[in-house]
Steps between C-alpha positions, in 0.01 A plus 500: 500500500878458528554842340267663752680333790837617360381862475357493854823345631712768336284777644512348850877453489555857385266637768677303773843620386380862498351456848831363629694791350258761637522338846872565510656177378657267753433125495382417150176328595336545153686191379264283704201672344654453158556135585134455597379680187732293278381179664136597439570588136687171447212305656251674267717420198542133599126467564425625149765270356346202680151578373624499141555125528209270412302366798613170641842351561694765307347784701565321830867447408528864391358610836766298682778653289358848562502451878859376492606785269353752746617355832868445413571863394298627798712302747827608338389864488397498868840352589680770298293789637557372854874542469616167363695273731417132537318392185190355663293511175686182401281300738173652385596461134587134562171439683293672233683309225421168670137603544482605135645167390237314703230727362609427142505127573145507639357727229658299218316193627163666541267442204469811288142629481496508121665159478248365752209645301642351180547160664143507630373608160688221323363245748144624445545493123644149511208382714235667285671382180483141619139549605410662168669223303316239705178694448561523126566126481180429693308746282629339181403158635152631581460653153614174340258303717212736424568482127536122510192432711287780361552645155699207359246241615217706355684543169553122479130449568420761236718323241334164576153653475578661166642172371185313602284772345690463175427126499129551577427805288320295232381197693343679800448876463336531845793333676735721299317813613515383862873434475558841344310667785713311749813595307399866503439486876837331550673768291339776708611326822853459364514871420382579853775277640761675287376843609518390864859380459604817317331716765696321772827577317435868423145635492427681174304760695830625645625593155162639396403704807807525718527395863217714637257389228600136543437517875159660440415217259622248757280656769192467277560125459516426874216364709596760763406868444830684460552873448804633314633853535815677391714446194835357397777654287442456129853383420545221752736223385307193388667276759409739782141523374473123490648456849271766649194358322552140611592611854173692525306212345643257756408732788143531370475125443597443863236750610231318301604151614598548863399833653117475492508864386198689369697775325853581391700785356802576284682831532777592255753771582831592344762735638789566266645161413302298757162335438283409800190284485293462816258204500241493779208282606256506791531130577594311815874577474767276647680451168844344538743524205702209639200266499448478125698508178301782339622804693850354539522462124374855453764630741780316317376627165495860625848471653632442148414865430615628843133496595334393821170380640386625841209322669282638780227248584400496868245239613156639429627707207528703299787375284726759338771389257742758361690411184799727433686474169782737393496545124755775432837452328688503833299236679789257521738744663 
């Protein structure tokens, strides 16, 4: 662009000089035209120079320097072309210098956009990290409690039953058979408890079928009829899959428990490096994420991946929850 402006300026200056010569000379008025053309070309150059700076504080400071670099030569040139005399540009240069100093002082204290975004991002990460650590501690405590009260208690009962059966195997075969049946039932229940705990940590169906297949399996297990359409990327990170799965499961659990819905739906969409899951139900609506721990926990978990949860649940329904999870390599930028 600067080269084009320079060529146009040269052509205009030459044309003006030729016009002056053809007109018979006299007062050399073309110098004012040249001055205007030069000022325009300098402004175009300084504008391009300013735009080469990154957005934010550096560009604002560059713009101030460009204005000062343009105005001072303009004032001096006008003074010179006007015949010299009293050097009045001194006052304008002084005023503009003071204004520029104040401008620099103000701009240097304004928060830079990138710095502000980084500060906000760090604050969000610190908040979500604390929330995730608290959630992990609570989850570990729940797993320990479930193992202690469920599988461990059943295994202790199983060991006692087998010990009693060993003592009675010859003296009372019928009692032994009864104890063995009870032991077998206890072992089956203990296995069920272990499967439940493992499913709550990371469902095996996620590894076997992927996110879309796991959500279809989840929909089949619900008391509420739920349709599933769409698909998810095949190479989703395991942590993103898990977060999206449990977020969807929590939304559906709320629909079953609170919404009085007769039907629900799951829609999976992915656009580039962004996965969107829309969970709907035809219930009574009025869901409030601030009223319970479930949706708040889901929102914190998604924020760990730069994700978000948007809720639209007017009184009377329907409820529409949109789960958005970036999963590309640049999601933390």
